[in-house]
C-alpha positions in Angstrom: -127.2 229.4 -114.7 -124.6 232.2 -114.9 -123.2 233.9 -111.9 -125.6 237.1 -112.1 -128.8 235.2 -112.4 -127.8 232.8 -109.5 -126.8 235.8 -107.3 -130.2 237.4 -108.3 -132.1 234.2 -107.3 -130.0 234.0 -104.1 -131.0 237.9 -103.4 -134.8 236.9 -103.9 -134.7 234.1 -101.6 -133.0 236.3 -99.0 -136.0 238.5 -99.3 -138.7 235.7 -99.3 -136.9 234.5 -96.2 -137.1 238.1 -94.6 -141.0 238.2 -95.4 -141.4 234.8 -94.1 -139.7 236.2 -90.8 -141.7 239.2 -90.5 -145.0 237.1 -91.1 -144.1 234.6 -88.2 -143.3 237.4 -86.1 -146.6 238.9 -86.7 -148.4 235.7 -86.0 -146.4 235.4 -82.7 -147.5 238.9 -81.8 -151.2 238.1 -82.7 -151.0 234.6 -80.5 -149.6 236.6 -77.6 -152.4 239.5 -78.1 -155.1 236.4 -77.9 -153.7 235.0 -74.8 -153.7 238.3 -73.1 -157.1 239.0 -74.2 -158.2 235.5 -73.1 -156.8 236.4 -69.4 -160.1 238.4 -68.9 -162.3 236.0 -71.1 -160.8 232.7 -69.3 -161.9 230.4 -72.3 -160.6 226.9 -71.4 -160.2 225.7 -74.9 -158.1 228.7 -75.6 -156.0 228.4 -72.5 -155.5 224.8 -73.4 -154.3 225.3 -77.1 -152.9 228.9 -77.4 -149.6 228.1 -75.4 -148.5 225.2 -77.7 -149.5 227.2 -80.9 -147.5 229.8 -79.5 -144.6 227.8 -78.9 -144.6 226.0 -82.3 -144.8 229.4 -83.9 -141.9 231.0 -81.9 -140.0 227.7 -82.7 -140.7 228.2 -86.3 -139.6 231.6 -86.1 -136.2 230.4 -84.5 -135.7 228.1 -87.4 -136.5 230.8 -90.1 -134.2 233.2 -88.5 -131.4 230.9 -88.2 -131.8 229.8 -92.1 -132.0 233.4 -93.1 -128.8 234.5 -91.3 -127.1 231.3 -92.7 -128.2 232.1 -96.3 -127.6 235.6 -96.2 -124.2 235.0 -95.3 -123.9 232.6 -97.8 -125.1 235.0 -100.3 -123.0 237.8 -99.2 -119.8 235.4 -99.5 -120.9 234.5 -103.2 -121.1 238.1 -103.9 -117.8 238.8 -102.6 -116.1 235.6 -104.2 -117.7 236.4 -107.6 -117.1 240.2 -107.7 -120.8 240.9 -108.2 -120.6 244.6 -108.3 -118.0 244.3 -111.0 -120.2 241.8 -113.0 -123.1 244.2 -112.7 -121.3 247.1 -113.7 -119.9 245.2 -116.9 -123.5 244.1 -117.5 -124.8 247.5 -117.2 -122.2 248.4 -120.0 -123.4 246.1 -122.5 -127.0 247.7 -122.5 
């Protein structure tokens, strides 16, 4: 795989990880809202299951965030090492 294609795929993965992180954050927020709403409702089934679900989703969010940060750094380092800006300029001149 050529360098620009590899970088493009790396950038795509970074964006997908960002989307995944945002989705997980939304799920954490929705679970928290359900937990708050259940304070008034008092459903025992929700009371029992929601805290564990919330924790698992929060743990996944932490994992996704760590992976995103690591891979974004790797992508930036790849860009710097391979002078992607110059390669993109050269590619643009060919067209």
